[in-house]
N, C-alpha and C positions, 0 to 999 in steps of 0.2 A: 568722620565724626561719630557715626553710629558705633563703630568698633572701639572707639576711644571710651565711650560710655560702658560698653561691655567689659573692657579691660578694668575700668574703675570698679565696677561691680564685683568682678572676680577677685581683685586685690582686697577689697573690703571684706568679702566673704572669707577669704583665707586668713586674714588678720583676725576676724571675729572668731573663727574656729580655734586659732592659736590661743587667744585669751580665754575662751570658753573652756578649753581643756583644763586649765588650772583653776578657773573661777568656779566651775561646777563642783570640784572637789572641796573647795573652801566653803561654798554655800551648803553642801551636804553635811559637812562637819558642823556648821553653825546651826543648821536645822535640827540636827541630832541633839545639840546641847541647848536648844531654845534660845539662840543668840541672834536671830535674824532681825530683831528690832533694834539692836545696838549698832553703834558705829564701829567700824566702817561697813559692817555686813549689810546694813540697811541700804546704803548707796550701791553696793555691789548687787544686791537683789533687785534694785530698781533699774540699773543701767545694763546689767549683764544677766538677766533672768532667763534669756533665750538667745538663740543665734540671731533671730530677726531683730530683737531689741538691741543686741550688741552691734549689729551692722548699722542700725539707726543711730546709736550713740556715737559710733565712730564717724558717721556722716555729719552729725551735728557738731562734733568737735572740729571738723575741717571746714565746714561751711558757715560757721558763725551762729548756728542755732543753739550752741551750748559752749560755754567757756571750757577749753580743753584742760585747764587746770583742775576742774572738778573731776574729770575722768582720770587725770594723772593721780590725784589723791586717792581715787578708788583703786587704781592699779598698783599703787606704791606698795601695799602689803604683800604683793605676789613675789617680790624679789627684784634684784637689779637687772636680771635678764629681761623681764617683762617691762621694766621701766625704760631700758634702752630701746626695746622694740617699739614701745609706744612713742617715744621721742623721735625715733627714726621715721615712724609712720607719719607723724605730724609734719616733720620737716620735708619728707618726700612729697607729700601731697601739696603742701603750701608752696614749695619752691620748684617743684618739677611738674607734677601732673596739672595743677591748676594753671600754671604759666603756659604750658604746652596747649591746653585747651583754649586759653585766652588767645594765644597766637593763631590757632586754627580759626576761631571765630573772626578775628581781625582780618586774616588773610582772605577768608570767604567774603567778608564784607567789602574788602578792597576790590576783589574780583567783580562783585556785583556792581560796584560804583564805576568800574572802567567800562567805557563804551565798546561795543563790538567792532570788529574790523571794518565792516561796511559803514557803521556809523562814524568811526574815526576817519575813514577815508572821505566820507561825505563832508565831515566838518573841515578837514584839511582842504578839500576842493573849494568849499565855500569861502574859507579864509583866503585861499590863493586868489579867487575871483575878486574879493574885496581889495586885496593888496594890488592887483592889477589895475583896478579902477582908481585907487588912490595914487598909484604911481603915474598913471596917465594924467591925472589932475595936477600932480606936482610938475610934470614935464611941461604941461601947457601953461601953468602959472609962472614958470621960469622964463617964458618967452624965448625959448631956444630954437623954436621951429622956424626953419627957413626953407620954404617949399616942401614942408612935411618931413624935414630931416633934422638931425641933431649933429652939430659939428663939434669936434674935439675942443677947439679953442674956446668956443662960447661956453661949453660945459665946464671946462676947467676954470674959467673966470667966474661963473656963477656958483660953482660948488665950494668956493672959498667963503661964501657968505654964511654966517651962523644960522640964519633962518632956514636956509636950504639944507644945511647939515641936519638940523632938527627935523625937518620934514621927511627926509630920507630915513632918519632914525626911527620915526613912528612906525615904519613898516619893516624894521629890522635890518636896514641897509646902512653900512658905515661908509661915508664918503669923506671922512676927515682927511684922508690922503687921496685926493681926486686923481692924481697921476697914476698911482698904483691901481686904483679902482678902474680907471678907464682901460688900463692895460689888461686887466682881468677880463672885462667884458668884450674886449676886442680880440682876445685869443680865439683860434690860432691864426686867423687871417691877418690881424694887425690893421684892420680897417679903422678909419678915423671919422666916418660919417655913417649914421644909422637912421633907419626909419623909426617911427615911434614904436610900432609893435615889436620890431627887432630889438630895440633898446630895452623895452619892458621885459621881454622874454629872457634876454641875456642877463639883465639885472637880477631877476628872480632866480635864474639858474645859478648865478654866483652866490646869492644868499643861501640857497639850498645846499650848495657845496660847502660853504663855510660853516653852516649849522651842523652838517654831518661830520665835521671834524677834519675835512680834507684841507691841507695847507696848500692853497692855490698859488700863493706867492712862491713857495719852494718848488711847486710843480712847474710854474712858469719859468723859473730860473733853470731848472733841469731841461725844459723844452728848448730854451734858448741855447744852452750849452750843447745839447744834442744837435741842434740846427747848425751851430757854428762848426762842430766837429764834422758833420756831414759835408758842409761846404769846403772845409779844409781837405777832406779825403777826396772830394770831387776835383778840387783844384790840383792836388798832387797827381791824381790819375790822368787828368788832362795834360799836365806837364810831362808826365812819363810818356804819354801817347805822342806828344809833339816831338820829344827826343827820339823816340823810336822811328817816327816818320822821317826825321832828319837823317838818322842813320841809314834808313832804307834808301832815301834819296841820294845820300853820299855814296853808298855802295853801288847804286845804279850808275851814278856819274863815273865812278872809277872803272866799272865794267865797260862802259861805253868808250872811255879813253883807251883802255887796253885793247878793245876790239878794233878801234880806229888805227892804232899803231900797227897792228898786225896787217 
């Protein structure tokens, strides 16, 4: 940000020198002919009498302190090159420099508004603790507990109730499809009975995975396909092993018969 202001000052100084180069010649000619009190020499003398005043006039034209049309009418007698230069200067500062500076200020303000990593981690931890407590309360209110455990059949029956779906939605868990949800939390073991704490931790883990963009349903299908493929490979290997064992036994029987005949 500091160097941005330095750049603005350098640009304004260079533009001021550019205008002063021609303006000083005109003002000297007007002074020699006693025309400084006449228009437009009077305005030129007021706004461009020195480099410092020229820089201030250019700053006022871009920051709202002075209507830039006043400076334009003062620069207009210098010729079309200076007119185009002044219009480019106004457009450059209004559409480029000031917007860039505004973006820098906004970005720095947004950074200051964001919590630090430790604060964000602490806030996430506190929110997770609240969600755990709320999820335990939901489980107890569903009357699913039988000897401190949650059964699949009872959960599927209760999860179809709209009030239960809304309760889980308050903590960001979607149980509108209870069968698919239970499959997700039972992966990879495929268990159908959970303890309360196990159910809570698995549910929050599924929620975190879904929030991170991981497609657990697709992952589950791939896992099942891989498991089936491994079982097929294992079955084929066992089948081939049995065939080889049969061949070995057959060859042994043939050798024994040949030896007995001898």
